[in-house]
Structure formats: C-alpha cells, structure tokens
C-alpha positions in Angstrom: -203.6 78.5 160.1 -200.8 80.5 158.5 -197.8 78.8 157.0 -195.0 79.7 154.6 -196.0 79.9 150.9 -193.7 77.6 148.9 -192.7 77.5 145.2 -195.0 74.4 144.8 -197.9 76.8 145.6 -197.1 79.0 142.6 -199.6 77.4 140.2 -202.5 77.7 142.6 -201.5 81.4 143.4 -201.6 82.1 139.7 -205.0 80.5 139.3 -206.3 82.6 142.2 -204.8 85.7 140.7 -206.7 85.2 137.4 -209.9 84.7 139.5 -209.3 87.8 141.7 -207.4 90.2 139.5 -208.3 89.3 135.9 -208.6 92.9 134.8 -205.3 94.0 136.4 -202.5 91.9 135.1 -202.5 88.9 137.3 -199.2 87.5 138.2 -198.1 84.2 136.5 -196.8 81.3 138.5 -193.2 82.2 137.6 -193.5 85.6 139.2 -194.7 84.0 142.4 -191.7 81.6 142.4 -189.3 84.4 141.8 -190.8 86.6 144.5 -190.8 83.8 147.0 -187.2 83.0 146.5 -186.0 86.6 146.9 -184.2 86.9 150.3 -185.9 90.2 151.3 -189.4 88.8 150.7 -191.7 86.9 153.1 -194.7 85.0 151.7 -197.4 83.3 153.7 -200.3 80.9 153.0 -203.6 80.1 154.5 -205.0 76.7 153.8 -208.3 74.7 154.2 -206.8 71.3 154.9 -204.3 71.0 152.0 -206.0 73.5 149.7 -204.3 76.9 149.4 -207.1 79.5 149.9 -205.1 82.6 150.4 -201.6 84.1 150.2 -199.8 87.3 151.1 -196.3 88.8 150.7 -194.2 91.6 152.1 -190.7 92.9 151.3 -188.2 94.3 153.8 -186.3 97.1 152.0 -183.7 99.7 152.8 -180.8 99.9 155.2 -180.9 97.7 158.3 -180.9 100.7 160.6 -184.0 102.2 159.0 -185.9 99.5 157.0 -189.2 99.9 155.3 -191.7 97.2 154.4 -193.9 97.0 151.3 -196.9 94.7 151.2 -197.0 93.1 147.7 -200.3 91.3 147.9 -203.0 89.9 150.1 -205.5 87.6 148.3 -208.2 85.2 149.5 -210.3 82.8 147.3 -213.7 84.4 147.0 -215.3 81.2 148.4 -213.5 81.8 151.6 -213.7 85.6 152.0 -215.4 87.2 155.0 -214.0 84.6 157.4 -211.0 86.5 158.7 -208.4 85.0 156.5 -207.3 88.3 155.1 -206.9 89.7 158.6 -204.8 86.6 159.5 -202.5 87.1 156.5 -202.2 90.8 157.3 -201.2 90.0 160.9 -198.5 87.7 159.6 -197.1 90.4 157.4 -197.2 93.0 160.1 -195.3 90.7 162.4 -192.5 90.7 159.9 -192.5 94.5 159.8 -192.6 94.7 163.6 -189.6 92.4 164.0 -187.7 94.9 161.8 -189.3 97.9 163.5 -190.2 99.1 160.0 -192.9 101.3 158.7 -195.2 99.6 156.1 -196.5 100.8 152.8 -199.1 99.4 150.4 -201.3 100.2 147.5 -205.0 99.3 147.4 -207.7 100.0 144.9 -209.7 103.0 145.8 -212.9 101.0 145.4 -211.8 98.1 147.7 -213.7 99.4 150.7 -213.4 96.1 152.7 -209.6 96.1 152.4 -209.2 99.8 153.1 -211.2 99.4 156.3 -209.1 96.4 157.4 -205.9 98.4 156.8 -207.3 101.4 158.7 -208.2 99.1 161.7 -204.6 98.0 161.7 -203.0 101.4 161.9 -202.7 102.4 158.2 -203.5 105.9 156.9 -203.9 107.1 153.4 -200.9 109.1 152.3 -201.5 109.5 148.6 -203.3 108.5 145.4 -201.7 106.8 142.4 -203.9 107.6 139.4 -204.4 104.7 136.9 -202.0 102.5 139.0 -203.6 99.2 138.1 -203.3 98.2 134.5 -204.9 97.5 132.1 -208.1 98.5 134.0 -206.8 102.0 134.9 -208.1 101.8 138.4 -206.7 104.3 140.9 -204.9 103.2 144.1 -204.5 104.7 147.5 -201.0 104.5 148.9 -201.3 103.7 152.6 -198.7 103.8 155.4 -198.5 102.3 158.9 -195.8 103.8 161.1 -193.1 101.6 162.6 -194.1 100.0 165.9 -192.1 101.6 168.7 -189.2 99.4 170.0 -190.0 98.5 173.6 -187.4 99.7 176.1 -185.8 96.8 177.9 -182.7 96.5 180.2 -180.9 95.1 177.1 -181.5 98.4 175.3 -180.3 100.4 178.3 -177.0 98.6 178.6 
C-alpha cells in the first residue's frame, strides 16, 4: 500500500540508496529530509508491515498554467523487486502529474532495461541521452518524457 514518505523515513531511504546506488552518489538522509519538505515535491512510500521497502519522488515545476513534473527517484529494496512495487510507486507519481495536467520527465540509466520497459508501458518515450550523467560511475542516462494527460471536457469546463 502506498503512503506518504515522511522525514522519519530518511535514514531507511539513505540505507536503501547505498544498497541500490552505491556507485552513483547515493543521497544521504538529510537530502531526503530536505526534498520531502520542499512544497513542490511529493514523496511516496511502500511498506511491508512497518518496514519501508520502497520510495519515490516527483516535483511539480513551472508556471501553474503550464506545469511540468520531474521524477526524482523510484527505488525498491532488492529483496522486494519484481512484485509490482515500482509500478505502484510510479502510478502514485503519475497521479500527481495528472492532477496538474503536466508532462513528466525523468532520467534512467541506459542499462536499466526493467525500468525503461516499465516507463514505456506507462506512456514515456525516449527524448535524449545524457552522457556520463550518473557520477562517479559515468553511466549514461536516457531522458524520457510522458505527455500531459488530456483534461477531460466537462460541463464545468464549458461554462
């Protein structure tokens, strides 16, 4: 079940970062706390009972009449991968973007085929490559984009 990520989760997030992204400058706990408290950011958690097993974050940026969203991270403890938790977290992030009728951008390692396929299944397309984006490993990243979801026409919009 998806819930809000809270500052008390920061230490566990940092521990998962070291496990998942050791070669690419994992975020420390303080970075998570700072990002969670920023008013334009939305961070979500997935838990197994009380244990945090995954997290994800998105920013809503730009003017209110033409916002963009940027996915910061989606991460799931390796012991829980392959069970749909990443997809659940992505769904929560995309719901934020859809409420703002915003297009969504993200970067993903070019060798992360599982994540790339998940993003493609959810409407993302590759729009660029960032050479040596991840440091210090020097791994390349694809920039991917999902268009804004069309605003449904209702009587309220016609008035």
